[in-house]
VOGU-3710 file (C-alpha; in Angstrom, 3 decimals, decimal comma):
1> xxxxxxxxxx> 58,793/10,525/-24,871  55,372/11,771/-24,686  52,749/12,110/-22,599  50,326/9,233/-23,155  47,903/9,772/-20,609  47,804/13,442/-22,049  47,479/11,860/-25,477  44,968/9,670/-24,261  42,353/12,598/-23,337  43,131/14,592/-26,654
11> xxxxxxxxxx> 41,715/12,372/-28,623  38,772/11,410/-26,461  38,175/15,300/-26,377  38,861/15,180/-30,357  36,382/12,714/-30,671  33,685/14,217/-28,560  33,770/17,274/-30,179  34,542/16,581/-33,611  31,746/17,280/-35,462  30,346/19,947/-32,897
21> xxxxxxxxxx> 30,619/22,441/-36,168  27,517/20,750/-37,208  25,670/22,454/-33,866  27,060/25,664/-34,374  27,051/26,304/-38,106  23,186/26,114/-37,493  22,814/29,648/-36,876  24,696/32,512/-35,643  27,693/31,546/-32,883  29,270/34,937/-31,735
31> xxxxxxxxxx> 32,327/36,438/-33,664  32,821/32,661/-35,096  32,466/32,141/-38,251  29,928/29,292/-39,166  30,564/29,335/-43,219  32,417/26,618/-44,786  32,450/22,613/-44,554  31,515/21,530/-40,533  35,598/20,349/-39,634  36,909/23,692/-40,071
41> xxxxxxxxxx> 34,068/24,835/-38,217  34,868/22,159/-35,833  38,510/23,131/-35,565  37,599/26,565/-35,227  34,784/26,160/-32,389  37,822/24,225/-29,975  40,242/27,234/-30,936  38,124/29,664/-29,443  39,413/31,737/-26,434  36,779/30,728/-24,640
51> xxxxxxxxxx> 36,806/27,553/-25,517  40,451/26,861/-24,870  40,463/28,532/-21,318  37,497/25,251/-20,931  39,657/22,735/-21,605  42,897/23,902/-19,854  46,123/21,780/-19,431  43,406/19,086/-20,179  44,794/18,424/-23,955  46,971/19,314/-26,056
61> xxxxxxxxxx> 45,414/22,028/-27,552  47,412/21,897/-30,417  46,772/18,755/-31,304  43,332/18,401/-30,356  42,751/20,907/-33,397  44,674/19,103/-35,732  42,606/15,817/-35,334  39,401/17,970/-35,481  40,034/19,302/-38,515  41,164/16,200/-39,910
71> xxxxxxxxxx> 38,692/14,188/-38,755  37,449/12,704/-42,464  39,242/10,299/-45,451  36,686/10,350/-47,575  37,643/12,503/-51,267  35,074/14,713/-51,204  37,251/16,744/-48,695  39,812/18,434/-49,514  42,870/18,150/-48,081  43,145/20,356/-45,261
81> xxxxxxxxxx> 40,477/18,697/-43,770  41,548/15,368/-44,299  43,258/12,554/-42,384  46,264/11,985/-44,940  46,606/16,145/-45,168  48,535/15,688/-42,301  52,127/16,034/-42,067  53,540/14,126/-39,293  52,751/10,385/-38,814  52,256/10,328/-35,218
91> xxxxxxxxxx> 49,365/12,542/-35,601  47,977/11,392/-39,030  47,731/7,738/-36,528  45,660/9,556/-34,117  43,338/11,330/-37,077  42,953/8,166/-38,834  42,349/6,755/-34,936  39,561/9,268/-34,790  38,066/9,340/-37,788  37,739/5,027/-38,005
101> xxxxxxxxxx> 35,565/5,726/-34,217  33,928/8,158/-36,428  32,971/5,678/-38,793  32,043/2,841/-36,564  29,830/5,128/-34,116  28,052/6,515/-36,791  27,901/3,104/-39,799  24,249/4,689/-40,649  22,692/2,049/-44,026  19,953/5,408/-43,923
111> xxxxxxxxxx> 19,051/5,824/-47,574  20,389/9,438/-48,440  17,490/11,738/-49,274  16,071/11,920/-53,150  16,753/16,100/-52,467  18,984/18,234/-50,633  17,566/19,419/-47,498  18,291/22,355/-45,632  20,864/21,406/-42,584  19,820/24,543/-40,584
121> xxxxxxxxxx> 15,791/24,026/-41,002  15,777/19,123/-40,660  14,182/17,933/-37,921  15,414/15,192/-35,890  13,557/12,078/-35,930  12,947/9,972/-32,917  14,896/6,557/-33,307  12,321/4,529/-31,258  9,959/5,449/-34,906  12,300/3,311/-36,209
131> xxxxxxxxxx> 11,565/0,438/-34,475  9,988/-2,552/-35,907  8,531/-5,972/-34,849  10,992/-8,345/-34,556  10,251/-10,607/-38,178  11,097/-7,068/-39,514  7,242/-6,780/-40,669  5,223/-3,486/-39,246  5,106/0,356/-39,053  6,732/2,248/-41,444
141> xxxxxxxxxx> 9,288/4,819/-40,164  7,501/7,258/-38,536  6,755/10,646/-39,975  7,118/12,440/-36,549  10,296/14,795/-36,123  11,567/16,495/-32,812  11,331/20,465/-32,673  14,896/21,921/-31,942  14,631/22,862/-28,209  16,887/22,464/-24,977
151> xxxxxxxxxx> 15,749/20,278/-22,258  14,074/21,662/-18,845  13,299/20,228/-15,647  10,394/18,003/-15,673  8,157/20,494/-14,136  8,368/23,250/-16,875  5,620/23,340/-19,423  8,193/23,407/-21,484  9,690/19,981/-21,242  6,734/18,808/-23,372
161> xxxxxxxxxx> 9,145/19,503/-26,304  10,090/15,944/-26,012  7,176/15,455/-27,878  7,538/14,819/-31,867  4,951/16,751/-34,206  4,568/16,608/-37,574  6,799/19,186/-39,329  9,221/18,718/-42,011  11,591/21,577/-41,244  12,293/23,688/-37,859
171> xxxxxxxxxx> 10,196/26,962/-37,786  12,046/30,025/-38,793  14,729/30,989/-36,060  13,950/27,870/-33,899  16,860/26,640/-34,384  19,280/29,823/-33,599  17,297/29,985/-30,456  18,590/26,734/-29,516  22,550/27,706/-30,303  22,406/30,876/-28,606
181> xxxxxxxxxx> 20,959/29,319/-25,855  24,074/26,620/-26,006  26,419/29,679/-26,296  25,356/31,253/-23,176  25,784/28,398/-21,140  28,762/27,243/-22,383  30,136/30,612/-21,790  28,831/30,826/-18,471  29,971/26,940/-17,752  33,628/28,312/-18,943
191> xxxxxxxxxx> 33,417/31,321/-17,106  33,121/29,635/-13,786  35,552/26,659/-14,225  39,169/26,173/-13,252  41,189/23,903/-14,555  38,603/21,439/-13,840  40,020/17,248/-14,150  39,656/15,661/-17,212  36,455/13,059/-15,859  34,973/16,455/-15,028
201> xxxxxxxxxx> 35,252/18,307/-17,780  34,172/15,216/-20,001  31,211/15,058/-17,888  30,632/18,499/-18,457  30,424/18,539/-21,798  28,526/15,628/-21,988  25,695/17,138/-20,149  25,616/20,082/-22,164  25,765/18,166/-26,065  22,722/16,385/-24,421
211> xxxxxxxxxx> 20,798/19,073/-23,534  21,407/20,982/-26,604  22,421/18,753/-28,780  19,717/15,440/-28,418  17,406/17,272/-30,708  19,776/18,053/-33,333  20,444/15,161/-36,333  24,095/13,609/-36,833  23,377/13,773/-40,484  20,433/16,187/-42,235
221> xxxxxxxxxx> 20,964/14,459/-45,436  19,344/11,085/-44,583  16,060/10,051/-45,566  15,413/9,540/-41,858  17,299/11,507/-39,588  16,701/10,086/-36,684  20,347/10,064/-34,701  21,245/12,773/-32,737  24,543/14,818/-32,787  24,411/14,109/-28,822
231> xxxxxxxxxx> 24,546/10,354/-29,388  27,015/10,482/-32,138  29,673/12,062/-30,678  29,398/9,941/-27,064  29,221/7,125/-29,276  32,602/7,963/-30,839  34,377/9,178/-28,302  33,658/5,943/-26,091  35,188/3,575/-29,444  38,289/6,138/-29,746
241> xxxxxxxxxx> 38,792/6,070/-25,785  39,051/1,573/-26,493  41,359/1,833/-29,998  43,846/4,234/-28,028  44,220/1,644/-24,887  44,774/-1,197/-27,560  47,139/0,427/-29,657  48,654/1,868/-26,702  49,156/-1,457/-25,291  50,110/-3,287/-27,821
251> xxxxxxxxxx> 52,490/-0,971/-29,451  51,337/-1,055/-32,722  50,385/2,457/-33,442  49,569/2,728/-37,032  47,588/3,576/-39,762  47,248/0,353/-41,071  46,906/-1,168/-37,855  44,279/0,982/-36,622  42,256/0,427/-40,335  42,351/-3,611/-39,454
261> xxxxxxxxxx> 38,641/-4,179/-38,152  39,271/-7,842/-38,103  41,055/-8,105/-34,513  38,135/-8,658/-31,366  39,731/-4,865/-30,122  36,222/-4,324/-28,263  34,544/-5,729/-25,254  31,091/-4,789/-24,368  30,106/-5,504/-20,386  26,917/-5,616/-19,279
271> xxxxxxxxxx> 25,770/-5,465/-15,196  22,298/-6,781/-14,026  21,265/-6,521/-10,909  18,861/-9,392/-10,097  16,229/-9,741/-6,720  15,017/-5,798/-7,288  11,756/-6,584/-6,418  11,984/-8,396/-3,769  14,654/-6,027/-2,467  12,052/-2,907/-2,540
281> xxxxxxxxxx> 9,405/-4,904/-1,724  10,833/-6,318/1,154  10,750/-3,220/3,583  6,475/-3,253/3,688  5,979/-4,715/7,143  2,779/-2,907/8,063  4,056/-2,716/11,432  7,488/-0,673/10,748  6,436/2,360/9,528  7,325/4,893/7,377
291> xxxxxxxxxx> 6,886/2,362/4,655  6,465/5,676/1,374  9,879/6,719/2,384  11,873/3,144/3,155  10,572/2,293/-0,655  11,574/5,700/-2,299  14,927/5,139/-0,608  15,182/1,106/-1,583  13,787/2,506/-5,301  16,284/5,534/-5,591
301> xxxxxxxxxx> 18,969/3,389/-4,280  19,443/0,711/-6,910  19,541/3,084/-9,132  22,493/4,887/-7,656  24,034/1,693/-7,107  23,671/1,119/-10,685  25,333/3,606/-11,844  27,884/3,656/-8,998  28,954/0,095/-10,471  29,504/1,741/-13,689
311> xxxxxxxxxx> 31,600/4,360/-12,337  34,229/2,244/-10,303  34,015/0,002/-13,498  35,441/3,269/-15,376  37,501/4,836/-12,424  38,986/1,461/-12,582  39,811/1,318/-15,800  40,681/4,950/-16,808  38,064/5,199/-19,072  35,653/8,493/-19,336
321> xxxxxxxxxx> 31,492/8,662/-19,049  31,331/8,516/-22,543  32,027/4,583/-22,086  28,811/4,393/-19,647  26,553/3,491/-22,723  23,184/2,741/-21,067  21,915/2,559/-17,286  18,495/1,840/-16,507  16,517/-0,516/-14,800  19,409/-1,853/-12,700
331> xxxxxxxxxx> 21,097/-2,843/-16,037  24,074/-0,839/-17,371  26,261/-1,562/-20,321  30,229/-0,426/-20,703  32,153/-0,120/-23,755  35,425/-1,821/-22,891  39,160/-2,290/-24,876  39,694/-5,624/-24,323  42,591/-6,113/-23,005  43,932/-8,904/-20,524
341> xxxxxxxxxx> 44,084/-6,230/-17,777  40,669/-4,914/-18,457  39,587/-9,057/-17,415  41,392/-8,595/-14,988  39,681/-5,984/-12,736  36,420/-6,829/-14,624  36,474/-9,929/-12,550  38,325/-8,112/-9,116  35,232/-5,770/-9,284  32,743/-8,391/-9,905
351> xxxxxxxxxx> 33,827/-10,267/-6,566  34,563/-6,785/-4,798  30,730/-6,077/-5,426  29,648/-9,560/-4,576  31,179/-9,796/-1,200  29,533/-6,318/-0,453  26,321/-7,481/-1,369  27,033/-10,371/0,925  28,036/-8,589/4,026  25,729/-5,414/3,651
361> xxxxxxxxxx> 22,535/-6,585/2,229  22,902/-10,293/3,010  22,586/-11,382/-0,488  19,265/-9,614/-0,826  20,060/-8,182/-4,337  23,083/-10,034/-6,840  25,011/-9,159/-9,643  25,652/-10,691/-12,783  28,167/-9,827/-15,325  28,893/-10,815/-18,896
371> xxxxxxxxxx> 31,471/-9,268/-21,704  31,230/-10,083/-25,343  34,638/-9,680/-26,903  33,874/-7,857/-30,790  35,757/-6,706/-33,629  34,983/-4,074/-35,817  31,388/-5,781/-37,512  30,111/-5,993/-34,352  29,285/-2,238/-34,894  28,540/-2,147/-38,621
381> xxxxxxxxxx> 25,226/-3,733/-39,367  24,796/-5,858/-42,830  21,932/-6,779/-45,055  21,988/-9,948/-43,963  21,366/-9,301/-40,544  24,642/-11,513/-38,843  26,555/-8,499/-37,570  26,203/-4,866/-36,114  25,825/-3,882/-32,477  22,106/-4,958/-31,449
391> xxxxxxxxxx> 23,534/-8,424/-32,824  26,730/-7,952/-30,206  23,892/-6,572/-27,507  22,062/-9,643/-28,095  24,832/-11,568/-27,412  25,658/-10,560/-24,577  22,385/-10,495/-22,794  21,832/-13,716/-24,176  24,846/-14,490/-21,491  23,951/-12,214/-19,043
401> xxxxxxxxxx> 20,835/-14,559/-18,530  22,414/-17,397/-18,540  24,473/-16,341/-15,922  21,151/-15,263/-13,528  21,013/-18,523/-12,354  24,487/-18,116/-10,470  24,446/-14,675/-8,625  27,440/-13,452/-6,543  28,916/-16,609/-8,202  32,353/-14,285/-7,945
411> xxxxxxxxxx> 31,557/-14,471/-4,291  30,678/-17,763/-3,712  32,919/-19,745/-5,562  36,557/-20,385/-5,064  38,546/-21,606/-7,781  36,074/-24,501/-9,905  34,598/-25,465/-6,143  31,839/-23,396/-3,958  33,368/-21,344/-0,959  30,602/-23,076/1,061
421> xxxxxxxxxx> 31,788/-20,545/4,132  30,404/-17,857/1,997  26,719/-19,173/1,757  26,288/-19,168/5,515  25,266/-15,678/6,808  25,895/-14,533/10,237  22,838/-15,278/12,245  21,506/-13,049/15,194  22,568/-14,776/18,441  19,875/-16,989/20,531
431> xxxxxxxxxx> 17,032/-14,671/21,709  18,224/-11,666/19,667  15,359/-9,593/18,157  15,359/-9,272/14,526  14,366/-6,085/12,685  10,595/-5,694/12,615  11,219/-3,565/9,331  13,447/-6,032/7,070  13,826/-9,230/9,053  17,178/-9,821/7,922
441> xxxxxxxxxx> 19,451/-7,936/10,630  19,515/-8,258/14,312  18,298/-4,858/16,539  18,923/-4,062/20,274  15,033/-3,815/21,549  11,987/-5,832/20,340  10,054/-3,428/18,096  12,381/-1,421/16,432  14,196/-1,129/13,236  17,431/-1,910/11,906
451> xxxxxxxxxx> 20,421/0,174/10,640  19,650/-0,311/7,496  16,169/0,015/7,750  16,296/3,420/9,989  19,064/4,553/6,795  16,463/4,057/4,469  14,349/6,247/6,112  16,295/8,821/5,971  17,356/8,883/2,904  13,434/8,662/2,104
461> xxxxxxxxxx> 13,167/11,586/3,758  15,535/13,847/1,861  15,121/12,531/-1,389  12,251/14,456/-2,196  13,585/17,800/-2,019  17,183/16,631/-3,233  18,335/18,829/-6,422  22,129/16,702/-6,199  23,405/13,860/-5,118  26,841/13,124/-4,260
471> xxxxxxxxxx> 28,862/10,261/-3,861  32,425/10,517/-2,578  34,477/9,230/-0,192  32,636/10,314/2,598  29,165/10,827/2,986  25,660/9,461/5,224  24,855/6,116/3,247  27,090/3,541/1,916  26,765/2,514/-1,646  29,518/0,047/-2,681
481> xxxxxxxxxx> 32,684/1,189/-2,556  31,349/4,917/-1,412  29,105/6,836/0,654  25,670/8,711/-0,625  25,009/12,333/0,834  22,525/14,935/0,003  24,823/18,212/0,288  22,763/21,279/0,808  25,458/23,702/-0,237  28,757/22,972/-2,548
491> xxxxxxxxxx> 31,356/21,345/-0,053  34,506/22,326/0,919  37,675/20,795/-1,385  39,317/19,245/0,909  36,107/16,958/1,988  35,356/15,981/-1,881  37,912/13,367/-2,205  36,998/11,105/-5,713  33,350/12,555/-5,891  30,606/12,356/-8,145
501> xxxxxxxxxx> 27,457/14,402/-8,453  23,844/13,477/-9,558  22,095/16,956/-10,612  18,686/15,597/-10,120  15,484/16,616/-12,691  17,733/20,131/-13,617  19,330/19,808/-17,121  22,154/22,781/-16,092  25,046/20,748/-14,117  26,767/23,893/-13,293
511> xxxxxxxxxx> 26,128/23,842/-9,500  28,244/20,749/-9,043  31,469/22,919/-10,449  34,161/21,951/-10,271  33,108/17,983/-9,695  32,200/15,299/-12,677  28,625/15,526/-12,468  25,772/14,655/-14,369  22,163/15,057/-15,400  19,702/12,271/-13,995
521> xxxxxxxxxx> 15,640/12,826/-14,498  14,181/10,690/-11,818  10,524/10,144/-10,908  10,117/11,086/-7,721  7,375/12,901/-6,969  5,648/12,971/-3,195  2,349/14,206/-2,416  2,431/16,642/0,552  0,383/17,978/3,188  2,398/21,312/4,489
531> xxxxxxxxxx> 5,613/20,483/5,331  5,319/16,550/5,611  4,843/13,636/3,268  0,987/12,416/3,139  0,203/9,035/4,169  -1,023/6,418/2,544  -4,052/6,241/4,446  -4,338/10,302/3,620  -3,943/9,385/-0,116  -6,421/6,904/-0,213
541> xxxxxxxxxx> -8,839/9,723/1,324  -8,187/12,071/-1,470  -10,121/9,567/-4,223  -13,991/10,557/-5,011  -15,956/7,544/-3,639  -14,909/4,752/-1,282  -11,559/5,668/-0,097  -9,576/2,871/-1,550  -5,690/2,988/-3,461  -4,229/2,107/-7,165
551> xxxxxxxxxx> -1,622/0,476/-7,422  -0,219/0,884/-11,086  2,628/-0,902/-12,842  2,824/-0,718/-16,299  5,723/-1,542/-19,225  6,188/-1,601/-22,707  6,153/-4,469/-24,837  8,538/-6,775/-26,164  11,064/-3,725/-25,855  13,704/-6,319/-25,562
561> xxxxxxxxxx> 13,068/-7,779/-28,511  12,528/-4,396/-30,140  16,190/-3,112/-29,046  17,379/-6,144/-30,227  15,763/-6,884/-33,340  14,160/-4,114/-33,934  16,198/-2,352/-35,651  16,994/-5,151/-38,285  15,909/-5,271/-42,088  15,379/-7,409/-45,083
571> xxxxxxxxxx> 16,840/-7,213/-47,640  16,990/-5,294/-49,631  17,207/-2,794/-47,179  20,322/-2,923/-44,545  20,249/-3,188/-41,136  19,992/-0,297/-38,823  21,747/-1,314/-35,254  24,199/1,003/-35,043  25,992/2,033/-31,601  24,263/5,425/-32,322
581> xxxxxxxxxx> 20,827/3,980/-32,970  20,840/1,970/-30,047  21,813/4,210/-27,152  19,638/6,663/-28,458  16,631/4,237/-27,963  17,479/3,134/-25,021  18,220/6,877/-23,491  14,623/8,029/-25,223  12,891/5,121/-23,152  15,016/6,878/-19,845
591> xxxxxxxxxx> 13,883/10,493/-20,773  10,139/9,267/-20,713  9,694/6,929/-18,257  11,849/8,963/-15,524  11,387/12,529/-17,257  7,699/12,700/-18,157  5,961/10,671/-16,104  7,499/12,969/-13,094  5,777/15,896/-15,354  2,573/14,465/-15,388
601> xxxxxxxxxx> 3,248/13,219/-11,533  3,722/16,728/-10,896  1,595/18,893/-13,342  -2,159/16,465/-13,335  -1,441/13,857/-11,265  -0,115/15,244/-7,742  -1,897/12,856/-5,173  -0,164/10,069/-6,872  3,187/8,719/-5,478  6,071/7,195/-7,909
611> xxxxxxxxxx> 7,744/4,119/-6,167  9,975/3,882/-8,930  9,414/4,826/-12,914  12,868/4,388/-15,118  13,841/1,800/-18,172  10,526/1,452/-19,472  8,227/0,368/-16,731  7,088/2,235/-13,782  5,076/1,180/-10,679  2,898/3,829/-8,906
621> xxxxxxxxxx> 0,468/4,409/-5,837  -2,803/6,923/-5,816  -6,091/7,061/-5,746  -7,696/4,391/-7,064  -9,236/6,557/-9,569  -6,779/8,744/-10,509  -4,259/5,667/-11,107  -6,695/4,387/-13,141  -6,740/7,510/-15,366  -2,998/7,948/-14,536
631> xxxxxxxxxx> -2,497/4,635/-16,795  -4,768/5,776/-19,935  -2,877/8,687/-20,096  0,555/7,404/-19,866  -0,474/4,359/-23,060  -1,772/7,783/-24,707  1,091/9,522/-24,015  3,781/6,937/-24,725  2,166/5,852/-28,199  2,219/9,700/-28,851
641> xxxxxxxxxx> 6,082/9,743/-27,914  7,130/6,801/-29,440  4,788/7,619/-32,640  5,185/4,395/-33,294  1,799/1,499/-33,525  4,851/-1,121/-33,086  5,417/0,148/-29,820  3,159/-0,755/-26,753  2,486/-0,793/-23,200  0,963/-2,744/-21,244
651> xxxxxxxxxx> -0,464/-1,962/-17,621  -2,339/-3,580/-14,888  -4,102/-1,420/-12,055  -5,161/-2,963/-8,266  -7,818/-1,721/-5,899  -7,271/-1,914/-2,421  -7,469/0,090/0,866  -4,283/1,528/2,316  -3,578/-1,205/4,844  -3,171/-3,778/2,287
661> xxxxxxxxxx> 0,682/-4,355/2,273  2,370/-3,409/-1,203  4,815/-6,292/-1,017  1,511/-7,889/-1,357  0,030/-5,716/-4,112  3,335/-6,017/-6,145  3,185/-9,626/-6,497  -0,356/-9,374/-7,831  0,265/-6,411/-10,167  2,691/-8,729/-11,565
671> xxxxxxxxxx> 0,742/-11,861/-12,231  -1,631/-9,408/-13,495  0,141/-7,623/-15,994  1,752/-10,652/-17,053  -2,162/-11,982/-17,772  -2,627/-8,817/-19,740  0,782/-9,655/-21,795  -0,826/-13,448/-22,248  -3,751/-12,129/-23,627  -2,176/-10,393/-26,554
681> xxxxxxxxxx> -0,042/-7,094/-24,976  -1,067/-3,641/-24,932  -4,096/-4,367/-22,713  -4,672/-2,900/-18,950  -5,832/-5,620/-16,420  -8,385/-4,213/-13,992  -10,981/-6,355/-11,128  -8,873/-9,626/-12,219  -10,277/-8,303/-16,106  -7,789/-7,575/-19,108
691> xxxxxxxxxx> -9,712/-5,442/-21,532  -7,693/-4,109/-24,633  -7,101/-0,036/-24,058  -9,873/1,182/-26,598  -12,625/-1,034/-24,670  -11,330/0,641/-21,337  -11,768/4,024/-23,004  -15,192/3,318/-23,714  -16,204/1,706/-20,359  -14,400/5,036/-18,793
701> xxxxxxxxxx> -16,177/6,769/-21,158  -20,026/5,217/-19,761  -18,546/5,509/-15,870  -17,303/9,085/-16,215  -20,633/10,203/-17,645  -22,536/8,543/-15,461  -20,530/9,812/-12,245  -20,883/13,502/-13,592  -24,523/13,673/-14,224  -24,956/12,189/-10,647
711> xxxxxxxxxx> -27,121/8,948/-11,836  -25,337/6,600/-10,521  -25,537/7,887/-6,757  -29,570/7,960/-7,422  -29,354/4,176/-8,169  -29,810/1,774/-5,396  -26,492/-0,246/-3,982  -28,291/-2,922/-4,719  -29,703/-2,682/-8,138  -25,068/-1,862/-8,977
721> xxxxxxxxxx> -24,533/-5,011/-6,980  -26,796/-6,922/-9,021  -25,342/-5,619/-11,997  -22,026/-6,999/-11,378  -23,334/-10,041/-11,020  -25,379/-10,121/-14,641  -21,911/-8,798/-15,861  -20,003/-12,188/-14,187  -23,200/-14,407/-15,502  -22,571/-13,486/-18,876
731> xxxxxxxxxx> -18,633/-14,514/-18,514  -19,965/-17,577/-17,262  -21,914/-17,935/-20,126  -19,196/-17,017/-22,409  -17,267/-20,374/-20,727  -20,172/-22,512/-21,871  -23,208/-22,108/-19,616  -25,738/-21,702/-21,446  -28,204/-21,240/-18,347  -26,542/-17,680/-17,374
741> xxxxxxxxxx> -27,624/-16,439/-20,273  -30,752/-15,521/-17,427  -29,507/-12,728/-16,144  -31,265/-10,933/-19,141  -35,043/-11,805/-17,898  -33,517/-10,649/-14,443  -32,101/-7,566/-15,451  -34,890/-6,438/-16,962  -37,528/-7,523/-14,289  -34,548/-5,492/-11,686
751> xxxxxxxxxx> -34,579/-2,309/-14,095  -38,763/-2,316/-13,959  -39,063/-3,059/-10,254  -35,806/-0,862/-8,964  -35,129/2,160/-11,559  -37,131/5,082/-11,530  -36,065/5,989/-15,227  -37,231/9,820/-15,107  -34,268/10,409/-12,003  -31,594/8,531/-13,917
761> xxxxxxxxxx> -32,418/8,188/-17,819  -29,166/6,671/-18,700  -28,692/4,448/-16,887  -32,148/3,255/-18,382  -30,849/3,976/-21,552  -27,948/1,424/-20,538  -29,986/-1,387/-19,271  -32,127/-0,961/-22,831  -28,810/-1,744/-24,458  -27,999/-4,684/-21,931
771> xxxxxxxxxx> -31,679/-6,461/-23,082  -31,187/-5,531/-26,326  -27,821/-7,377/-27,241  -28,205/-11,247/-28,497  -25,466/-13,226/-27,814  -24,918/-13,787/-31,264  -24,478/-9,925/-31,609  -21,078/-8,396/-32,084  -21,793/-4,166/-31,854  -23,023/-4,269/-28,037
781> xxxxxxxxxx> -21,147/-7,507/-26,785  -17,630/-5,308/-25,860  -20,299/-3,413/-22,699  -21,471/-7,078/-21,640  -18,016/-8,924/-21,759  -17,046/-5,266/-19,601  -19,863/-5,036/-17,810  -19,056/-6,676/-14,252  -15,913/-4,043/-14,666  -18,607/-0,705/-15,222
791> xxxxxxxxxx> -20,890/-2,102/-12,366  -17,649/-1,986/-10,232  -16,262/1,379/-11,134  -20,022/2,529/-10,014  -19,815/0,698/-6,636  -16,755/2,251/-5,834  -17,354/6,425/-7,019  -20,659/6,344/-5,192  -19,473/4,395/-1,942  -22,555/2,144/-2,154
801> xxxx> -22,261/-0,430/0,042  -23,749/-3,503/-0,289  -23,822/-7,474/0,814  -23,180/-10,734/-1,320
//
């Protein structure tokens, strides 16, 4: 009798490692012969003693070699590398399954290069470079490529290697250096591992492949090789796991059934938490203290709750970590087998989550689940744009959007009727005090905070220095059906239970062994004063000029549309929305908004504090002048990272004093950001004005020039105040009031009376430019359009106190 669980694990590992030969054959790998076709090199790799020792009893190692070596069906490969070269019928069926998963994961429609490309020197193109506007027009495929370099901690200067450059081939020796580093870490992982569980083994292999294969193309012979080997292998493992579960369940384990793509064998599940912003900023009661710590805790809690819910789903369905395709910004996507028992697990878990959110968080946030069943065409893009993973994702997101109108429905409904008793949350006893921090939970003494807010402050205090976060059946902070802890050392084996570890901002997860772990880049920088985090008041004092804070919110424009439609192509081109590309796009965005933002704050903007950053957006607080410069830097770096003019970023900056409630600031920023997007996107909103990034750069250059030369400080506060008023009069003129053009003679009189041209020649030159502009001129109109912004910047920079 076959061990179906061992067979399942062998199939998943074979799918995950079937193309590892494409990595190791690009350089030297110890004594391994890397010549020949990649399936044979992959099979030799998994048969190495050190690899066999790592895999241990988690798989049938003889079967594993067979499946890895025979994962192709094309006649271009010899029989010893093809599925039909296997004699045993069941092993041949399993090989057909891995081969089918391989084909569905790739499903690439990219044009083959007109000439052979050296696979050892071909660089990877970012999948973000392939995205176009939803109508299919716009930028051509980006020419920038990635160097072959392992991922590093964000604090390292080498982290800048995530940016593509104009290179056509890799420098000599670069790929070999990457491979040697891979071999060294793989050897260390194997030496440190003893009898890893299957889940831990898959998790650590995924970490290793992410670190070293994120920058290696899966197919080097494409005209635009933009699918990384890591994304392809992860997708193949996820699909193979579903196929094995489906055919094990229905008993149709034969090659013909495996290749029959007309049956809806897959289920794409999406989970989306609602009310996140209100929950995070709901702590911002100024009288409760510890605002920064509680914001930090709630922001991280949302990320961990998202991951923990997805992990619970994998645990309940018995699927490996590879099936968690994407997770970011309170949303996750999991690939599941389309089975009746799967749907039962999903409904049971959804009810359990809803109940927990009601009881523990008073419904402050909600979770909606949605699923879409699909057949093989859901992976395969066509020239007509009616199939492909992008189409599957669009259908799922539409269902998620519809269900957002009924959050927590699994707990609030009983059959077809509403469970009215669950609509009534427990209220504090008459006369009892309510927590001054969240206004939700009762407290024993007036002016105190509840247990939830106390936990927030404790968690927020330890997060900045936490190198690992552990989810287990014991801990300090509840996260759905598990508890979170921040261990300072490795826990004893009897304390681990069903644990899972997040290693933060370090791609080397070996410190978590033997527990399953994943690398998590987190933008969590906190300005410090000695050993203590700075307060918002102290942060404001870091500003040059007036001691004010800047609140920055930014996000990528149309990213939902771009992911859903941006890989479609008009005929005669074929669509490119394969699962590997979609995974790669999501992963690339997360790497920038979590990893690179952390790098920026650590290296160049250390006085700024990350409230949250991940997915495709960010919220940062800092000294007002630094926050404005950070907004521009993020926009410039994002453009350089995506290498795609169709992918843009909008931002809003609010400047206020340190006592300004951050919850109110978040609402104001949201409105300002929305105004920037309505004005055409790819814009900055500041002081209630929306401008293009080019206009902001020109205004910023004048501002910095006047500050650097110290001329602004030599101008009276009254003159700067009037300058702002003249800018406002120009804006009034643009709205139809011709009398507002009187600002020019008033400016001329004001300058003649109050401006010393010898002491402030640059200010005088600026005034002359303003006086020379006619309403019909186009040359310097931009300066008049944003004069009030420039004047306000100068007022804040010089601490000039003026009265209205």
